[in-house]
N, C-alpha and C positions, 0 to 999 in steps of 0.2 A: 319726458316719459316715453316718447316715441322711440328713443334710442336705447332705452333700458333693456328691453328684451334682446336685441341683437348684441348688445355689449355683454350681457350675461352669457349668451350663447358662445360668443368668442372666448370669453374667459374659461368657460367649461371645456371647450375644445382644446384650448392651450394647456389646461391642466391635464386633460386626458392624454395629450401628446407627450407631455412631460413624464407622466406615469409610464407610458408605453416605452419611452426611451430609457428611463431609469430602471424599469421593471421592478426587481426586488433588490435594491441596493443593500439591504440588511440581511440577505440570505434567502434561500428558496422556502416556499411554504411546505407544510407536511404533505400536501396533496401531490407533490412531485417526488415523494419518496420512492415509489416503485419505478416509474418510467424514467426518472431523473432528467426529464426534458424540461427546460426552463419555461415556467408559466408566464404568459403575457409577453413573451419575446418575439413571437412570430417565427416563421421558418428561417433557419440559418442561411446566411448568404455566403458562408465560407465553404470552399471546396479544396480538394487536394489533400496533402499530408499535413496532419496537425503539427504545429511547431512546439508542442508540449510533450513532456514525458512524466510518467509516474514511476518512481524508483523506490526501492527498499534497501535496507542495510543487511539483508540476508536473502538467501535463496530457498530456505526451508523455514518452517515454524513448528513449535511445539505448544502444547496446551498451556495457556496462561502466559506465554512469552510476550515481552514488550518489543515491538518492532517499529523502527522509524520509517515513515513513508513521506516522500517529498514530491511536490509538484514543482517543476522547473521548465524553463524555456523562454518564450517571448513574454512580453508584458501582458498581464491579464488583470481583469477587474473583479471577476467572480469565479467561484468554484464550488463544487458539490462532490464529495468523495464518500464511497462506501466500500467495505470489503464484502465481496459476493462469492458464494460457492461456485465452483467451476466443474465439478464432477458431473458426468452424464447421469441424468435421472434425479439430480439433487435440486433443491429449491434455489434457483439462481436469481430470484427476485427479492430476497430478504437480506438485509444487512446483518452481518455477523460480527461478534466482538464488540469492543468499545474503543472510542477514540478520545485522546486528550490533545487539544491544539497546542502547538508549540508557542504560538504568539496569540494570547487571548484578546489582544487589541485588534487583531485581524480576523481571527477565526473563532468559530463557536461550534457547539455540538447540537444535533437534533435527535429526537426520539422517534425513530421510524419503525413502523410496523409493530408497535407495542413494545419495542425494545427501549433501552436507555443509553443515551450517548453513543449510539451506533452509527451515526453519520456526522460528517464534518463539512462545514461550509464557511464562506466569508461572512463577515458581519459589517463590512464597509466596502464600498466600491472604489476605494482608492487603488491606484495602480500598484501592481505587485510583480515580482519576477521569480520569486521562489518562496514557498511556504512548506513547513514541515509539521508533522504531528506524530504522536506515539499511538500505535494501535496495539491493544491488548487482546491476544487471541482467546477465544472461548475455551473453557475447560472440558466441554462435552462435545466438541466438534472436531473430527480428525480428517476432514476431506481437504482437497485442494481448493485454495482460494486465490483471488486476484483482486486488486483494487480497481474499481471502476470510477471514472470521473467525468463530470461535465464541467467544462471550462469556458467562461465567458471572456473572450478576448477583448471585446469592446473596440472603440469607445461606444458605439451604438449597440443596443441590446440584441440586434439581429446578427451579431458576429460572435458565434459561439460554436464549440465542439462538443459532441456527445459521444459516449462509448469509447472514451480514452482509457485503455487498460494498462495496468502494470504487467510484468511477467507473472506467470502462474507460480504460486508458492505451495508446494506439496507439504503435507504433514509428515514430520519425521526428522531425521538427521541426514546430513550429507554422507555418501558412502565413504567407508574407511579406506583412504588412499595411502596406505602405508607400504605398498609394494609387496614383494615376495616374503611371506612370513615363514618360509621353510629354511631360511638362512640361519646364521649363527645367532644364538640366544645371548642377549646382553647381560653381563654379570652385574647384579645390582650394586655391588661394592665398588668395582673398578670402572664400570661403564664400558668395558671392552667387549666387543662383539666376538672375540676369539678365545676368551678365557675358558669357556665351558668345553669347546672342542679340544683345546690344548691340554687341559687337565685330564680329560678322558683318555687321550692318546698316551699321556705320560703314565697313567695308571695301568693301561693295557701293556705298555712296554715293560714296566716293572714286574707285572704278573708273569709275562713270558720269561723274563730273566730269572726270577725265583724258581719257576718251574724247571727251567733248563739246569740250574745249579743242583736242584734236588735229584735230577736224573743222573 
């Protein structure tokens, strides 16, 4: 019995250390929704340039559009992703849109800030190198957004990156890069870009010829 208390204390300490190292292997708690800073991980020991990137399959978005977003780079064990507004004066702390994980064995959604399925995270701390999801844009928000991520590189829980952003995605469509529209008009029947001008010139020449013969 004299050794019972120290033994219990040692077991408790070991369990606490294990929880500290593993942190949240099943994904972040809702309390991390705003700051997106890993809870229970301690200060990150990583410095320099992050080896991860957040990319999308488009550079613009429209209301209700489905966009693929991908985390890639070095091996990682955990992640937390939200679409955030980026316009000056807008609410940049609230997740917008909804997310559908590409691999539901790896990822899951969270309901942050009163929203539904507006955040995406890991559900297992197995090693990963790339994960994708589909983000559905809101129908009532037309500002610029970007995807913000926290990525736990591991293997220990103090090796993580915060504030990893994708490129900004403005609302709207890419500019119409069709060149000089003052050139020849394409004929819808032949597809030729010179038919309209050629026909007009022929009609003009015929008119001059008829006028000259009448004189």
